[in-house]
C-alpha positions as CSV (number, residue, x, y, z in Angstrom):
1,M,2.4,-35.2,-90.4
2,A,5.3,-32.8,-91.1
3,R,3.0,-29.9,-90.2
4,Q,2.3,-31.5,-86.8
5,R,6.0,-31.9,-86.1
6,S,6.6,-28.3,-87.0
7,V,4.0,-27.0,-84.6
8,F,5.3,-29.3,-81.9
9,S,8.9,-28.1,-82.5
10,R,7.9,-24.5,-82.1
11,F,6.0,-25.3,-78.9
12,W,8.9,-27.2,-77.5
13,A,11.2,-24.3,-78.4
14,L,9.1,-21.9,-76.4
15,L,9.2,-24.2,-73.4
16,K,12.9,-24.4,-73.5
17,Q,13.4,-20.6,-73.4
18,P,14.5,-19.3,-70.1
19,S,11.8,-17.5,-68.2
20,A,12.2,-13.9,-66.8
21,P,12.8,-13.8,-63.1
22,R,9.7,-13.0,-61.0
23,K,9.9,-9.8,-59.0
24,L,8.6,-10.2,-55.5
25,P,6.8,-7.4,-53.9
26,A,8.9,-5.2,-51.7
27,R,8.8,-6.2,-48.0
28,R,7.1,-3.7,-45.8
29,R,8.9,-2.5,-42.8
30,G,7.1,-3.6,-39.7
31,R,5.7,-0.9,-37.3
32,V,7.4,-0.6,-34.0
33,L,5.1,-0.3,-31.0
34,R,6.2,2.2,-28.4
35,L,4.7,2.9,-25.0
36,E,4.4,6.5,-23.9
37,R,5.1,7.1,-20.3
38,L,2.3,9.2,-18.7
39,E,2.4,11.3,-15.7
40,D,1.4,9.6,-12.5
41,R,-2.1,10.8,-11.8
42,T,-4.8,10.0,-9.2
43,V,-8.4,11.0,-9.7
44,P,-9.5,13.2,-6.8
45,S,-11.7,11.2,-4.5
46,V,-14.3,11.9,-1.9
47,T,-15.1,9.6,1.1
48,L,-17.7,9.7,3.8
49,L,-16.9,8.3,7.3
50,P,-19.3,7.9,10.2
51,D,-18.5,10.1,13.3
52,G,-21.0,9.2,16.0
53,S,-24.4,10.5,14.8
54,K,-22.7,12.6,12.1
55,F,-20.2,12.2,9.3
56,I,-16.7,13.3,8.3
57,V,-16.2,14.1,4.6
58,S,-12.7,13.7,3.2
59,F,-11.5,15.2,-0.1
60,T,-8.2,13.8,-1.5
61,G,-6.3,15.3,-4.5
62,D,-3.1,14.3,-6.2
63,A,0.3,15.7,-7.1
64,A,-1.1,17.9,-9.8
65,P,-2.5,21.4,-9.1
66,D,-6.0,21.0,-7.6
67,T,-8.7,23.5,-6.8
68,L,-11.6,22.5,-4.6
69,V,-14.7,24.7,-4.2
70,L,-17.1,24.1,-1.3
71,R,-20.6,25.7,-1.0
72,A,-24.2,25.0,0.0
73,N,-26.9,24.3,-2.5
74,N,-30.6,25.4,-2.2
75,A,-31.5,22.2,-0.4
76,G,-29.0,22.9,2.4
77,Q,-26.6,20.2,1.2
78,L,-22.8,20.4,0.8
79,E,-21.8,20.5,-2.8
80,Y,-18.3,20.7,-4.3
81,Q,-16.4,21.2,-7.6
82,F,-12.9,20.1,-8.6
83,Y,-10.7,22.0,-11.0
84,Q,-7.6,20.3,-12.4
85,F,-5.7,21.8,-15.4
86,N,-8.4,22.3,-18.0
87,N,-10.7,19.7,-16.5
88,V,-13.5,21.3,-14.6
89,T,-16.1,19.0,-13.1
90,P,-19.7,20.1,-12.5
91,F,-20.8,20.8,-8.9
92,S,-21.7,17.5,-7.2
93,T,-23.4,16.5,-3.9
94,D,-21.9,12.9,-4.0
95,L,-19.9,12.7,-0.8
96,D,-18.6,9.2,-1.4
97,T,-17.3,8.4,-4.8
98,T,-16.4,4.8,-3.7
99,T,-20.1,3.9,-3.3
100,P,-22.5,3.6,-6.2
101,G,-25.1,6.3,-6.4
102,V,-25.1,9.8,-5.0
103,Q,-24.4,10.0,-1.3
104,A,-25.6,13.5,-0.4
105,K,-25.9,14.8,3.1
106,P,-27.3,18.0,4.6
107,L,-24.8,20.4,6.1
108,S,-26.2,19.7,9.6
109,A,-25.2,16.0,9.3
110,L,-21.5,16.9,8.9
111,S,-19.1,17.1,11.9
112,K,-15.9,17.8,9.9
113,I,-14.5,18.3,6.5
114,V,-10.9,17.1,5.7
115,V,-9.2,18.4,2.6
116,S,-5.8,16.9,1.5
117,L,-4.8,18.2,-2.0
118,D,-1.2,16.8,-2.0
119,G,1.4,18.5,-4.2
120,G,1.1,21.2,-6.8
121,E,-0.2,24.7,-6.4
122,D,-3.5,23.9,-4.7
123,S,-6.4,26.1,-3.7
124,L,-9.4,25.6,-1.4
125,T,-12.3,28.0,-1.8
126,V,-15.0,28.0,0.8
127,D,-18.1,30.0,-0.1
128,A,-20.1,30.5,3.1
129,S,-21.9,33.6,1.8
130,T,-25.3,31.9,1.6
131,N,-24.9,29.4,4.4
132,P,-22.3,29.5,7.2
133,D,-22.8,25.8,7.9
134,V,-20.5,25.0,4.9
135,I,-17.9,25.1,7.7
136,P,-19.1,22.5,10.2
137,A,-19.8,23.9,13.6
138,T,-18.5,20.8,15.4
139,A,-14.9,20.5,14.1
140,G,-14.7,22.9,11.2
141,I,-12.4,22.2,8.1
142,E,-8.9,20.8,8.2
143,F,-6.9,21.7,5.1
144,T,-3.6,20.1,4.3
145,A,-2.1,21.8,1.2
146,G,1.2,20.0,0.7
147,T,4.0,21.4,-1.5
148,G,3.7,24.3,-3.9
149,T,2.2,27.8,-3.4
150,D,-1.2,27.0,-2.0
151,T,-4.2,29.3,-1.3
152,L,-7.1,29.4,1.1
153,A,-10.0,31.6,-0.1
154,V,-13.1,32.2,2.1
155,T,-16.2,34.3,1.5
156,Q,-18.6,35.1,4.4
157,D,-20.3,38.2,5.9
158,A,-18.4,37.8,9.2
159,D,-15.3,38.8,11.1
160,F,-12.1,37.0,10.2
161,T,-9.0,36.3,12.3
162,L,-6.1,34.7,10.4
163,T,-3.1,33.2,12.0
164,P,-0.2,31.1,10.5
165,T,-2.1,27.9,11.1
166,S,-5.9,28.7,11.3
167,L,-8.7,31.0,10.3
168,T,-11.5,31.8,12.8
169,I,-14.8,33.2,11.5
170,V,-16.9,35.0,14.0
171,A,-20.6,35.5,13.0
172,A,-24.0,35.7,14.6
173,A,-24.6,32.1,13.6
174,G,-21.6,31.1,15.7
175,N,-17.9,30.8,15.3
176,R,-16.3,28.5,12.7
177,T,-12.7,27.4,12.3
178,I,-10.5,26.3,9.4
179,S,-7.2,24.9,10.4
180,F,-4.5,24.4,7.8
181,T,-0.9,23.5,7.0
182,G,1.2,24.3,4.0
183,V,-0.9,27.4,3.0
184,E,1.2,30.3,1.7
185,Q,-1.5,32.8,0.9
186,A,-5.1,33.6,1.7
187,S,-8.0,35.6,0.2
188,L,-10.7,36.7,2.6
189,T,-14.0,38.3,1.4
190,G,-16.4,39.9,3.8
191,G,-20.0,41.0,3.3
192,N,-22.0,44.2,3.6
193,A,-21.8,44.4,7.4
194,N,-19.1,46.1,9.4
195,N,-16.7,43.2,9.2
196,T,-13.3,43.1,11.0
197,L,-10.6,41.4,9.0
198,D,-7.5,40.6,11.1
199,A,-4.8,39.0,9.0
200,S,-1.7,40.2,10.9
201,G,-0.3,36.7,11.0
202,K,-0.4,35.8,7.3
203,T,0.1,37.2,3.8
204,V,-3.5,37.8,2.6
205,T,-5.8,39.6,0.2
206,L,-8.7,41.3,1.9
207,Y,-12.0,42.2,0.2
208,G,-14.9,44.1,1.9
209,G,-18.5,44.4,0.9
210,A,-20.6,47.3,-0.2
211,I,-20.6,50.4,2.0
212,G,-24.0,51.0,3.5
213,P,-25.7,54.4,4.0
């Protein structure tokens, strides 16, 4: 009996000893979420509008520097390519990015091309070296460049007459016209024929073709 009381006494003494304080884990600092303000950007768009029996194609850029290239593919359709910073899109024949599917049209179905590239240092390149109908015969191309130092570049085996507001291309296939506003410089490239390049009304870079025998 005395032994039982002794064991009980030791056990009771242990219970009465003050326990060491528990250490709580350090409280983690909460992460603060921050929103990064991005530059206002609009993806370049292409729309197709009926114009009697033909269509008007409209290309719209944004405030960033844009480069638009127009040319004909082997099927006689208009195709284009957009450059924006390091983003280069492949050539496309989709003339209405607001409609599902590819809305391709032959060059003969187009009455006018409207290009509005907004702000930034923009460039419109028209490659009519393989097909002059890249510039519609009915109403041509209307190019609004906006702010910045903007460039119009055209390649065709034809005669060029450049004024402060328009470029007239004279060729055997018929005359074509590109009207423009906000364009500060131009680059004109002729072909192998005896082309006349008249750029007395604008700052321009002129390129001729090969010299024949």
